[in-house]
N, C-alpha and C positions, 0 to 999 in steps of 0.2 A: 692586396696592399695598394692603397690609393696613391695617386700622383704626389700628394703632399707628403705622404710618409716616405715615398721613394726619395724625394728631395731632402727630407730631413736625415735619412740614413746616409745619403751620399755626403751631405754636409759634415756629418760626424766622421766620415772616412777621409775627408779632403786632405788633411795634413799628411796622413799616411800615404795616400795615393801620389801626392806630389813628391814626397820623399822617395817613394819607390821609383817614380819616373826619373828622378835625378840620379838615383843609383844606377839604373839601366843606362842612362845617357852617359854617365862617367865610365861605364864598362861595356862599350859596344862590341858586338860580335857579328861578323859577316855570315852570310847564308851557310847553313849546315854546320856551323861551329857554335851555335847559341847555347852552350852547355850551362854557363853560369846563369844566363837569363832564364832558361828553363827551370833550373834548380830554385831560383829566387821565387818564381811564380808558384812552382809546385809546393815549396815549403809553406808559403802563405795560405794556399788552399788547404793543405793538411792541417794547419793551425786552426782553420775554420771548421774542422771536423769533416771535411770532404775527402774523397778518395780519387785524386787525379791519376791518370795513367800516362806514362811516357809513350810518345810515338817513336817509331824506329829512328835512330839518329838523335835528333833534337826536336823540341816541341812536345806538346801534351794535349790531352783532352780531359775534361772533368764534367761528369754528369751530376746534375742537381735535381732533386725531386724524383717523382715517379717516371718510369720510362713510357714510351708511347704505347708499347704492347700492353702494359698494365692498365693504362687509363683509356685506351682507345682514342686518345686525343693526340694533338701534335707534340712532337719533340722539336723544340726551337734551338737553333745553333747561333751562337754569337762568336764571331771570329776576330782574332787579332794576329798580327804578324810580328815576329820577334827580331828580325835581322836589321843590321845597320849597313851602311854603304862604305866602300873602300876609298873614302876621300878624307882629307885632313879636316879636323874640327876647328872652326874659327871662333867658337864660343869663348867668351871671356869670363863667364860665371864660374863659381867654385866647382860646379858639377860638370865642367868641360871634360871631354874625352881624355882618359888616361892611356888610351891605346893609340900609338902613332899611326896616322894615315887611315883611321877608321872613325866614322861619326854617324850619329843618328840624325841624318840630314833629310829624312823623309817623314819623321814623326811617328815611327813605329813604337818608340818608347811611350808616346802618348796613347796610341791604340792599345798597347798592352796594359797600361795602367787603367784605362777606361773600361776595358772588358773585365779585368780583375775586379774593379770596383762594382761593376754591374753584377758580377757573379757573387760577390760577398753579400750584396743586398738581396739577391734572389735566394741565397742560402738561408738568410734570416726569414724570408717569406716562406720557404719550404718548411723550416722548423716550426713556424707558427701555423702551418696548415693553410697558407694563403697563396701557394704557388699552384696555379690551375693545371699545369702540365710540366713535363720534364724539360730541362734546359741543358744543352751541352755547350760548354766553353771550349773553343778550339783555338789554341795558341800554336800557330804553324811556323815552320822554319822557311827561310830562303824565298821570300816574296820577290826579292830583287834579282834572283837568278833564274833566267828562263830555262825551261817552261814553268818553273815556279814550284815552291814547296807545297802549295795547295794541292797540286796533282799528286805529290807523294802522300799527303795526308788522306786524300780520297782513296788511293790504292791501299793504304793501311787500314781502311775501314772507318775513318773519322766521320764520314757522312752517312754511315749505315743507320737507318732508322730516323734520319732527320727529314722533316717535312718542310722546313722553312729556315732560311739562314739570313743573318743580318750582319752588317759591318759598318764602320765609319772610316773615313780617310781624311787626314788633315788637309785643310784648304786655307793657305795664308792670304787669299784674296777676300775671305769672309771674316767679318768681325766675330770675336768670341761671343758665344750665345746664339749665333745664327747657324742654321742647318741648310745646306744646299741639297735640293731634292730634284729628281727627274725620273719619269717613267720611260722605260726603253733604254737604248744604249747610252751609257754614261762615260765609259772608257772604250778604248779601241783594242782590236786585235793588234798584236805587234810581232812581226816575224823578221828574222835576219835573212838577207838575200846576198849571195855571192855569185858573180858571173866571171868565169875565167875563159879568155880567148887565147888560142895559140895558133902559130903559123911558122913558116920557115924563117921569116925575117929577111932583111936585105937592105939595100941602099935606097935612100929617099929619092934618088934620081931614076929609080926603076921600080916604082910601085906596082907596075903591071906584071912583074915577074914573081911576086910573092903575095901572100895575104897581108893586108895592111891592118894590123890589129888596132892601131890607134884610131884610124878612121872608123873601123867597125865598132869600137867602144863608143865613139861619138854617136853612132846610130842607136845603140842600145840606150845611152843616156837620154837622148831626146825622144825616141820613138816609143819605147816600152811604156813609160808612164801615160802617154797619150792613148795607147792601145787599151790599157787597163780602164781608162776613163770611158771608153766606148764599148768595151766588151762586158763590163760589169755595171750593175745598177748604180747610177750616179748618186742615188739617195743613200747608198751604203758608205759614202765618205772614204772611198779607196784612195790611198795616197802612197806613192812610191817615191822615196827621196834618197838620192845617192849621197853618201858621206865620204867615200874614199875612191880615188882613181889612181891606179899605179901602172905605169908602163914606160919603158925606155930609159936610156941614160945619156943619149947624145942627140943633138939636133939633126944630124944627117943620117941617122940609122933607123930603119924600121925594125922595131923590136920583135922578138919571137913570142912574146906573151904579154898579156895585160889583164888586170883584175879590177872589177868594180865591186864595191860593197855598199849596201844600203839597208833601209828598213821599209817593209811593206806594212801598212796600217789599214784597218778596215773597221767600220762601226756596226757591221751587220753580219751575223753568223753564217748565213747561207752564202753570201758573196765571199766571205773569208774562205769557206770550203772550196769554192770555185776558183779562187785567185791563183792557186799553185799551178793548175793546168793552163790557165790563160797566160800567166807570166812566162812559163816555159815556152809555150807556142810563140809568144810575142818576141822573145829573145832570139829564137831560132829563125824566125821570119826576118827580123831586122838585120841579121848578118848573113843571110843565105847567099847573097850575091858576092861576098868578099873573100871566099876561099879560106875561111878560118875554121878551126875546130872550137866547139862550144861545150862548156860545162856550166850547168845551172844548179846551184845548191840553195834550196829553199828550206830554211830551218824554222819549223813551227815554234812560235813562242807561246802566246796565250790568246784565248778567244776574247771577244769583246764582253764587257760586263753589261748585260741587258737587264735592267731592273724590272721585275715583275710588277704589274699595276697594283694588285691587291697588297703586296708587301710594301710597296712604296707608300701607299695610302696609310698603312699601319704606322710606318715610321713618321709620316707627317702628323698623324693624330697624336702619337706619343710625344713628339716634339712640342706641339701646341699645349699639351697638358702639363708638361714639366718645365717648359722654357718660356711659354707665353704665346698668345695668339699671333704675334708677328715674327715668330722665330724662323719660319720656313720660307725660303726663297728658291726660285727656279734656278738650278745650276746649269752651267754650260756643259756641252760635251767636250771630252778631252781625247786627243789621239795618243795619249799615254797608255801603256799597258798595265793591267792589274790582274794578278793570278786568282783573285776572288772569283773570277769568271769560271774557273774549273769547278768550284763548289756549286755554282749555278747550273752546271750540267747534271747535277744529281738532285737538286731541289730548287724550287723557286725561292727568290729572296730579293734583297735590295741593299745597296750601299748608299750611305749619305755622306755628303761633304760636311766636315766638322770645322767650323770657323776657328782660326787660331790667331787672328790679328787683333792686337789691342786697338780699340776704337780710337781713331785719330793718329795711330802710330804707323810705322813703316810697313809696307807690304813686302815680305820676304818671298823667296822662291824656294821650292823644294829641290833637293839634290844639289844644293849649294852649301858650302862649308859654313856660311854665316847664318843659316836657317835658324830662326828662333820662334818659339811659340809663347802665347799667353797661356800660362799653366792653368788658368781657370777652365780651359777647354777640356781638361781631364774630367772634371766633375760634370761638365756638360755632356760629354760622351757617355759617362757612366749612367747618368740620369736617363738619357735617351734610350740606351740599349736595355736597361733594366725595365723601363716602362714599356718598351716595344715588346719584349718577351712576355710580359704580363698580359698585354692586350692581345697578342697573337695566340697565347695559350687559352684565353677566355673566349675566343671567337667560336661560333658554331659552324664556320665554314671549314670543316675538317675534311682533308682529302680522303677519298675512298681507299687509296692505296698508298701506304707509307713505304718509301724505298727501303728494301732490305730489312724490314722490321723483324 
């Protein structure tokens, strides 16, 4: 199937995909409760003659065309996330959220419609004998819930036999029709960190008679981020930021406990693996002189998304074919987390930024209740992903070993 035919088929589906996105937007579901959304996608795939399979809980996979074992070639996966955020929707359109306090404020409704559209095009290609290899659609739950529904999908076998995986993510800083691309880290590891200090407590006139947890917390706040910057490769973009400090209730009382909470972010996988040990050592050393007891809780979130070079070049080539020669731009790195990274632990792949801003219009921000998209982005994403799967399936660079084939 040529790029022109991909564009024509997506054009024919455009009204349906927009309507589906609006339906999902009006009925958002938070992580691991996406039953209606799963059913909506599943029913449309069945109507196309496909045989989707539910994942445990919510989410689904759907294979199109021949499997990798049958052809000896690649099985390509296209991923979408289904869940919404627990924040009020400020959309004023008729398709605004009907669920109080829940909104699709990160564009997962767009991702879902785009992957479904790509799948419907690829199903037509398979029926016509024009799909060079098998494609798996992966609609996963709970991207917004760390460590993320992608990890659940992996454990359920959703990546078995997959040799390459692709996705898009809405980017309101890019105009619709543009694709943001980058080889290497594109998003960050994101972990939750909690430090609890305890001591006997006492009067502020006699700090020498007790452990001063407030002073010790101050040492952790200032020293530990600096230690991480010296003990880990600075090129890894390690960042520890505290968001909560709690201790005490009176100006003249040294409290008996105090708590810090923050996030640890990192753009490089090896440094992310080392960060837990370095963090723990740094906290203990920072408070060693202050006679306090220490608890460090480091909760792993998601790894960084590190785009494979060959996969990124495929995405770029597909974008130029279906969107035009100037469609691809270099995107910036983000310290936000994305659980697509778990899929990349099983197969190489790449994520592209999908422009959602109306040219000349307002730049919105994700995870905000007033987030809006230019709905033409749905068709852009469907074109890009369908063409990427076709190009990836046609390449002769077939891996020798297909994971769990």
